[in-house]
C-alpha positions in Angstrom: 105.2 85.2 70.0 106.1 85.4 73.5 109.4 87.4 72.1 107.3 89.7 70.3 105.2 90.4 73.3 107.9 90.9 75.5 109.5 93.3 73.0 106.3 95.5 73.1 105.4 95.5 76.8 108.8 96.9 76.8 108.5 99.3 74.2 108.3 102.8 75.5 105.9 105.5 74.8 107.0 108.5 72.8 106.6 110.9 75.7 108.0 109.5 78.6 106.6 112.3 81.4 103.2 111.1 80.8 103.7 107.4 79.6 101.8 108.2 76.2 102.3 108.7 72.6 100.3 112.1 73.3 102.1 115.2 74.5 101.7 116.9 77.5 100.1 120.2 76.3 99.4 123.6 77.6 96.1 124.4 79.0 93.7 127.1 77.7 91.1 129.1 78.9 87.4 128.4 78.5 86.9 131.6 76.2 89.5 131.7 72.9 91.8 134.7 73.5 91.4 137.1 70.7 95.0 138.4 70.7 98.6 137.4 71.2 97.6 133.6 70.9 100.0 132.5 67.9 99.1 128.9 69.0 95.2 129.1 69.2 94.3 127.1 66.2 96.0 124.1 67.4 94.9 125.0 71.0 91.1 125.1 69.9 90.5 122.2 67.5 91.6 118.5 67.4 93.4 118.5 64.1 97.0 118.1 65.9 95.7 115.1 68.0 94.4 113.3 64.8 97.8 114.0 63.2 99.8 112.7 66.2 97.5 109.5 66.0 98.3 109.1 62.5 102.0 109.7 62.8 102.1 107.1 65.9 100.2 104.4 63.9 102.5 104.5 61.0 105.7 105.3 62.4 106.2 104.3 66.0 107.3 100.8 67.5 104.9 100.3 70.3 102.5 98.9 67.9 100.3 96.9 70.7 100.2 99.4 72.9 98.4 101.7 70.0 96.2 99.0 69.1 94.8 98.4 72.7 94.5 102.0 73.5 92.7 102.4 70.2 90.4 99.4 70.9 89.6 100.9 74.6 88.8 104.2 72.5 86.1 102.8 70.7 84.0 101.9 73.8 85.4 104.1 76.5 84.6 107.4 74.7 85.0 110.9 75.4 83.9 113.4 72.5 86.4 116.1 71.8 83.8 118.5 70.3 81.8 118.3 73.2 84.6 119.8 75.3 83.9 123.6 75.7 83.5 124.2 71.6 82.4 122.5 68.6 86.0 122.1 67.5 87.3 120.7 70.9 90.2 122.0 73.3 93.1 119.4 72.2 94.7 120.1 75.9 91.4 119.3 77.8 91.3 115.9 75.5 94.8 114.7 75.3 94.8 113.6 79.0 92.0 111.0 78.2 94.2 109.6 75.4 97.3 109.5 77.7 95.2 107.3 80.1 94.3 104.8 77.4 97.9 104.6 76.4 99.4 104.4 79.9 96.8 101.8 81.0 96.9 99.8 77.9 99.0 97.0 79.5 97.8 97.4 83.3 94.9 96.2 85.0 91.7 97.0 83.9 90.1 98.2 87.3 92.9 100.9 87.4 92.0 101.9 84.2 88.3 102.4 85.1 89.5 104.5 88.1 91.8 106.7 86.1 89.1 107.1 83.5 86.5 107.8 86.2 88.3 110.9 87.7 89.3 112.1 84.2 88.2 115.7 83.7 87.4 115.0 80.0 85.1 112.2 80.7 84.0 113.8 83.8 82.6 116.8 81.7 81.2 114.7 78.9 79.4 112.1 80.8 78.1 114.7 83.6 80.0 113.6 86.6 81.8 116.9 87.2 79.9 118.7 89.8 77.5 115.8 90.3 75.6 116.5 93.6 73.5 114.3 96.2 70.6 116.5 95.7 69.6 115.3 92.0 72.6 112.8 91.2 73.2 112.8 87.4 72.8 109.0 86.4 74.6 109.5 82.9 77.8 108.1 84.2 76.8 105.5 86.4 74.9 104.1 83.5 77.7 104.1 81.1 80.2 102.6 83.4 78.1 99.4 83.9 76.5 99.6 80.4 79.4 99.9 78.2 82.6 100.2 80.0 82.1 96.9 82.1 79.4 94.3 82.8 77.0 95.2 80.2 73.3 95.0 80.5 73.1 91.2 80.5 74.6 88.5 82.6 76.5 86.3 80.5 77.9 82.7 80.7 81.6 81.7 80.7 81.4 81.1 76.9 79.7 84.7 76.3 76.1 83.4 75.5 73.5 85.2 77.8 72.0 83.8 81.0 68.5 82.8 81.0 65.7 82.5 83.3 63.1 79.6 83.5 61.4 81.2 80.8 64.0 81.8 78.4 64.2 85.6 79.0 68.0 87.3 79.3 68.7 88.1 83.1 69.9 91.6 83.4 73.2 92.7 85.2 71.6 95.5 87.0 68.4 97.4 87.4 67.3 101.4 88.0 67.9 100.7 91.8 71.7 100.0 91.0 71.8 103.3 88.6 70.5 105.3 91.3 72.6 103.6 94.1 75.9 104.0 92.0 75.1 107.7 90.7 75.0 108.7 94.4 78.5 107.2 94.5 79.6 109.8 91.8 79.2 112.7 93.6 81.0 115.7 95.2 83.8 115.5 92.6 84.8 118.6 90.5 87.4 119.9 88.1 89.9 121.9 90.0 91.5 125.1 88.4 95.1 125.6 87.8 97.8 128.3 86.9 100.5 125.8 85.8 101.5 125.0 82.6 98.7 127.3 81.0 98.4 130.0 78.6 100.0 133.2 80.0 100.0 131.7 83.5 96.2 132.2 83.7 94.1 130.4 86.1 91.7 127.9 84.0 90.2 124.3 84.7 92.7 121.7 85.4 91.9 119.0 82.4 95.4 117.5 82.9 94.9 116.4 86.7 92.4 113.9 88.1 89.3 115.6 89.5 89.2 116.5 92.8 86.8 116.4 95.7 84.6 119.5 96.3 85.9 122.1 99.1 82.3 122.2 100.2 82.4 119.2 102.7 79.6 120.2 105.1 76.7 117.9 106.1 74.7 119.6 103.2 77.5 119.4 100.6 77.4 117.9 97.1 79.2 114.6 98.1 76.7 111.8 98.9 78.1 110.2 102.1 74.9 108.0 103.0 74.8 104.0 102.6 74.5 102.8 99.2 73.6 99.2 98.0 75.4 98.4 94.8 75.8 95.5 92.4 74.9 91.6 93.7 73.6 93.4 97.2 77.0 94.7 98.0 76.6 97.4 100.7 78.9 100.4 100.8 78.7 101.8 104.5 77.9 105.7 105.3 80.5 107.7 106.6 79.7 109.1 109.8 82.6 111.3 110.4 82.9 112.9 106.7 81.1 116.3 107.4 83.5 119.0 107.7 86.5 116.6 107.4 88.4 117.0 103.9 90.8 114.4 104.3 88.3 112.0 105.6 85.8 112.4 102.9 88.6 112.2 100.3 89.8 108.7 101.3 85.6 107.7 101.6 85.1 108.7 98.1 88.1 106.8 96.7 
């Protein structure tokens, strides 16, 4: 068994530049070009990624990575058709799949960090563009409920922890959701003209989301103190206003 695990841990993914079995793809604009776009069919649907999945599953040697990534894909979900069009944009979706491959054998904290800043996830669960004025709670809720601790406290054997009346004890409440939603503010999907269709400037779904350039005191990033799980205190950032470097470090 150990020999097999060592073999699988050392089996390289298909595309070494992104450490994944899904390739880096050319980014396409929000509006589908109507002329001089021979690759638009593949660009504006998910068929090519689905075919890549099937080919990998049948023929590629790194079966353990593929199975772990597939398992992660079942509960850390981004919907391809929800990104831009009813059919999806494959170049917007593939970086999400690459993260699952790349982090399959790694630390779960790193996986959550990478997936949190993935533009596809940011778009799908409403974190991208989230503002302190009215924080969207969707991602804050899902990252706890589905991606990590779940809704109920558990014993080491997986059975629920019960109170004196036999009721399950929740792991978090509305206060924790509200405060965590404030953490996930100030992040936006950047723009790029690198590796894009005809060199156009398009949303950058290949790179992690970035902190907004609006770093003023009234900007979208919440820098006030917050109380998170188990009473953990996240201090305020008193010198973030007007300081992009400091704000970026604080938000990470």
